[in-house]
C-alpha positions in Angstrom: 147.0 127.2 168.1 144.4 125.1 166.5 144.0 121.4 166.1 142.2 119.7 163.2 140.4 116.4 163.5 139.3 114.2 160.6 136.1 112.2 161.2 134.7 109.5 158.8 131.8 107.1 158.6 131.4 104.0 156.4 128.8 101.3 156.0 131.2 98.3 155.5 128.5 96.1 154.0 128.2 92.8 155.8 131.6 92.5 157.6 130.7 89.1 159.1 132.9 86.8 161.0 133.5 83.4 159.2 130.9 80.8 159.1 132.5 78.5 161.8 134.0 81.3 163.9 133.9 80.3 167.6 134.2 84.0 168.6 131.0 84.8 166.8 128.9 82.9 169.4 125.8 83.2 167.3 122.5 82.3 169.0 120.7 79.6 167.2 118.0 81.9 165.9 120.7 84.3 164.4 122.7 81.5 163.0 119.7 80.3 161.1 118.8 83.8 160.0 122.1 84.5 158.3 123.0 80.9 157.3 122.6 81.5 153.5 124.4 84.9 153.7 127.6 83.5 155.3 127.7 80.1 153.6 131.2 79.9 152.1 132.4 83.0 153.9 135.8 81.6 154.6 138.8 83.1 156.4 140.4 83.8 153.0 137.4 85.8 151.8 137.2 87.7 155.1 140.9 88.5 154.8 140.4 89.9 151.3 137.5 92.0 152.5 139.6 93.4 155.4 142.5 94.2 153.0 140.2 96.1 150.6 138.6 98.1 153.4 141.9 99.0 154.9 143.2 100.2 151.5 140.4 102.9 151.4 140.5 103.8 155.1 144.3 104.3 154.8 143.8 106.7 151.9 141.6 109.0 153.9 143.0 112.2 155.5 145.9 112.5 153.0 147.0 108.8 153.6 147.0 109.3 157.4 143.6 107.6 158.1 140.8 109.1 160.2 141.1 110.3 163.8 137.6 108.9 164.4 136.0 106.3 162.1 132.4 105.2 162.7 131.2 102.1 160.9 128.2 99.9 160.6 127.3 96.4 159.4 130.0 94.7 161.5 129.2 91.4 163.3 131.3 91.7 166.4 134.3 93.1 168.1 136.5 90.4 166.7 136.2 91.5 163.1 136.8 95.1 164.3 140.0 94.0 166.0 141.0 92.3 162.7 140.3 95.6 160.8 142.3 97.5 163.4 145.3 95.1 162.9 145.0 95.6 159.1 145.4 99.4 159.7 148.5 99.0 161.8 150.8 100.4 159.1 149.2 103.8 159.7 150.9 104.0 163.1 147.6 105.0 164.8 146.7 104.3 168.4 143.2 103.0 167.4 140.9 101.7 170.1 137.9 99.6 169.1 134.7 100.9 170.7 131.8 98.4 170.1 128.7 97.0 171.7 126.6 94.1 170.6 123.1 95.0 169.5 120.0 92.9 169.2 119.8 93.3 165.5 118.0 90.5 163.7 121.0 89.9 161.4 123.6 90.4 164.1 125.2 93.5 162.6 126.4 96.4 164.8 127.6 100.0 164.9 131.2 100.6 166.1 134.0 103.1 166.2 137.8 103.2 165.8 139.1 106.1 167.9 142.7 107.3 167.9 143.5 107.5 171.6 146.5 109.7 171.0 143.9 112.4 170.2 140.9 111.4 172.3 140.1 109.8 175.6 137.1 107.4 175.5 135.1 108.5 178.6 131.8 106.6 178.4 129.6 104.6 176.0 125.9 104.1 175.9 123.6 101.9 173.8 120.3 103.7 173.3 117.6 101.2 172.5 115.0 101.7 169.8 111.8 99.9 170.8 110.0 98.4 167.8 108.3 95.2 167.0 111.4 93.4 165.8 115.0 93.7 166.9 117.1 96.5 165.4 120.5 98.3 165.8 120.9 100.6 168.8 122.0 104.2 168.7 125.6 103.9 169.9 126.8 106.9 171.9 130.4 107.4 172.7 131.5 110.3 174.9 135.0 111.5 174.1 137.4 114.1 175.5 139.9 115.8 173.3 143.6 115.7 174.1 145.1 117.7 175.7 142.3 120.3 176.1 139.8 117.9 177.6 136.8 119.2 175.7 133.7 117.1 175.4 132.8 115.6 172.0 129.9 113.1 171.7 129.6 110.9 168.7 126.5 108.9 168.0 126.6 106.0 165.5 123.3 105.3 163.7 122.1 102.5 161.4 118.4 103.0 161.1 115.9 100.4 160.0 116.2 99.5 156.4 113.7 100.2 153.5 113.2 96.5 152.9 109.5 95.8 152.5 109.0 99.2 150.9 110.3 102.7 151.6 107.0 104.1 152.8 105.8 100.9 154.6 109.0 100.9 156.7 109.1 104.7 157.2 107.4 104.6 160.7 110.4 102.6 162.0 112.8 105.2 161.0 110.6 107.9 162.4 110.8 106.0 165.7 114.6 106.0 165.4 114.5 109.7 164.7 112.4 110.4 167.8 114.7 108.2 169.9 117.7 110.3 168.7 115.9 113.5 169.5 115.1 112.3 173.0 118.7 111.4 173.7 119.9 114.7 172.2 117.8 116.5 174.8 119.3 114.3 177.6 122.9 115.0 176.3 122.3 118.7 176.5 120.9 118.5 180.0 123.9 116.5 181.2 126.7 118.3 179.3 125.3 121.8 178.7 123.3 123.4 175.9 126.3 124.0 173.6 127.8 120.5 173.9 129.5 119.3 170.7 127.6 116.3 169.2 128.0 114.5 165.9 125.3 112.1 164.9 126.6 110.0 162.0 125.5 106.9 160.2 123.5 105.2 157.6 120.0 106.6 158.2 118.3 104.7 155.4 116.5 108.0 154.7 117.6 111.2 153.0 118.0 114.6 154.7 114.6 115.8 153.4 112.7 112.7 154.7 110.3 113.2 157.7 112.3 110.9 160.0 115.2 113.4 159.8 113.3 116.7 159.6 110.2 116.1 161.8 111.5 113.5 164.2 115.3 113.8 164.6 114.8 117.6 164.2 117.5 118.0 161.6 117.6 121.0 159.3 119.6 122.7 156.4 119.5 126.2 157.9 122.2 127.2 160.4 120.1 130.1 161.6 117.2 127.8 162.4 119.4 125.5 164.4 121.2 128.4 166.2 117.9 130.0 167.2 115.8 126.9 168.1 114.6 126.6 171.6 114.6 122.8 171.5 117.6 120.6 170.5 118.0 120.5 166.8 120.7 119.3 164.4 122.3 121.0 161.5 122.4 118.5 158.6 125.7 118.8 156.7 124.7 116.7 153.7 122.6 119.3 151.8 125.5 120.6 149.7 126.4 117.2 148.3 122.8 116.6 147.4 122.9 119.8 145.3 125.7 118.2 143.3 123.4 115.3 142.4 125.7 112.8 144.1 125.1 110.2 146.8 126.7 107.8 149.2 124.6 104.9 148.0 122.8 104.0 144.7 119.5 102.2 144.3 118.2 101.4 140.8 121.1 103.6 139.6 119.7 106.6 141.4 122.0 108.3 144.0 120.7 108.4 147.6 122.2 110.4 150.5 121.6 107.8 153.1 124.9 108.3 155.0 124.9 111.6 156.8 126.6 113.8 159.4 124.4 116.0 161.7 125.9 118.3 164.3 124.5 120.1 167.3 124.1 123.8 167.8 127.3 123.9 169.8 129.4 123.0 166.7 128.2 125.8 164.4 128.3 128.8 166.7 130.9 131.4 165.7 132.4 131.2 169.2 132.4 127.4 169.4 135.8 126.0 170.6 135.1 122.8 168.6 133.4 123.3 165.3 132.9 121.9 161.9 135.2 123.3 159.1 133.0 124.9 156.5 133.0 123.0 153.2 134.9 120.0 154.6 132.2 117.4 154.2 132.7 115.1 151.3 131.9 111.7 149.9 135.1 109.7 149.8 134.6 108.1 146.4 138.2 107.2 145.3 138.5 106.2 141.6 138.9 102.5 142.2 135.7 102.4 144.2 133.5 103.8 141.4 131.8 101.6 138.9 133.2 102.5 135.5 129.8 102.2 133.8 127.1 104.8 133.1 126.2 105.2 136.8 129.0 106.0 139.3 127.8 103.7 142.0 130.1 101.9 144.5 131.8 98.7 143.5 130.6 96.1 145.9 132.9 93.4 147.4 130.1 91.0 146.6 129.1 87.7 148.3 130.4 84.3 147.4 126.9 82.8 147.7 123.4 84.0 147.0 120.4 81.9 148.1 122.8 79.0 148.6 124.1 79.1 145.0 127.5 80.1 143.8 127.6 83.7 142.6 130.1 83.8 139.8 130.2 87.6 139.9 132.1 87.4 143.2 135.7 88.5 142.7 136.8 90.0 146.0 138.0 93.1 144.3 135.3 95.6 145.4 134.7 97.3 148.7 131.1 98.1 149.9 127.7 99.1 148.5 128.2 102.5 150.3 130.8 105.2 149.8 132.4 106.6 153.0 131.7 110.2 154.1 134.1 112.5 156.0 134.4 115.9 157.6 136.9 118.0 159.5 136.7 119.6 162.9 138.7 122.4 164.2 139.5 123.0 167.9 140.7 126.4 169.1 
């Protein structure tokens, strides 16, 4: 008997709590930093955003929703709890797994995990040490039910390209090196063939040095299987070949959102492995801009630089498309 699991990741684009939310507990420095971004971000607008996100999440996995959903750009556990509540019609036993980071804009990485299928064993925040605060690598150790097999998921939201792609590249190289370090530690603790999925918005593409040279992520299964040091198999090369992307910049597709898996998930004898050809960009028709370039339809912001943005309609979703894959457990 085999069990199939559906795993997804989505950059939700600025899922902030409301401007006056007591649960946000924003330090003074953070409140000042995002003041213009959240000005006018009312409960009604947040509710619209949650409804829109839940519509798409609920369509995944043949309208059943994902078994594991990794997300980024969420402000706190409270907004994750609100999203979980919006997904209640799916009948899932979702648990919110979240930890506050020290990011300069207060946005975090988090997971929704269906506890009918997985036990949440441990969580770790792996810090990236750089000059200014950034998101952590968020590691969640899971065990499948009922077999009790280890599955480690690592949520990533690497430093952005603001200030220039190449000028900011060293920060992402540092994030890649941090991920590689903890990859080594995971294998030492759990065994050389432990199942690991690193997922997230890496703000670089699979061929960039932060992924290849530093995170040790490759497109060749043979190279990953035969490597003496921990390496990842990057699952996003086939979509790149189709000239598509999870994000668009200047109307050019970018594959910033990625899944990478450890050697233990691509061995022929692996008890928990990726289903070949299952990786896809979840670009539902209503999410796609109808113009010349099939970029995501953004939810938008009610204010930009303190001025009313008349393009805000509350009918979009995010500036990223979700990505998904399937796992099979023997």
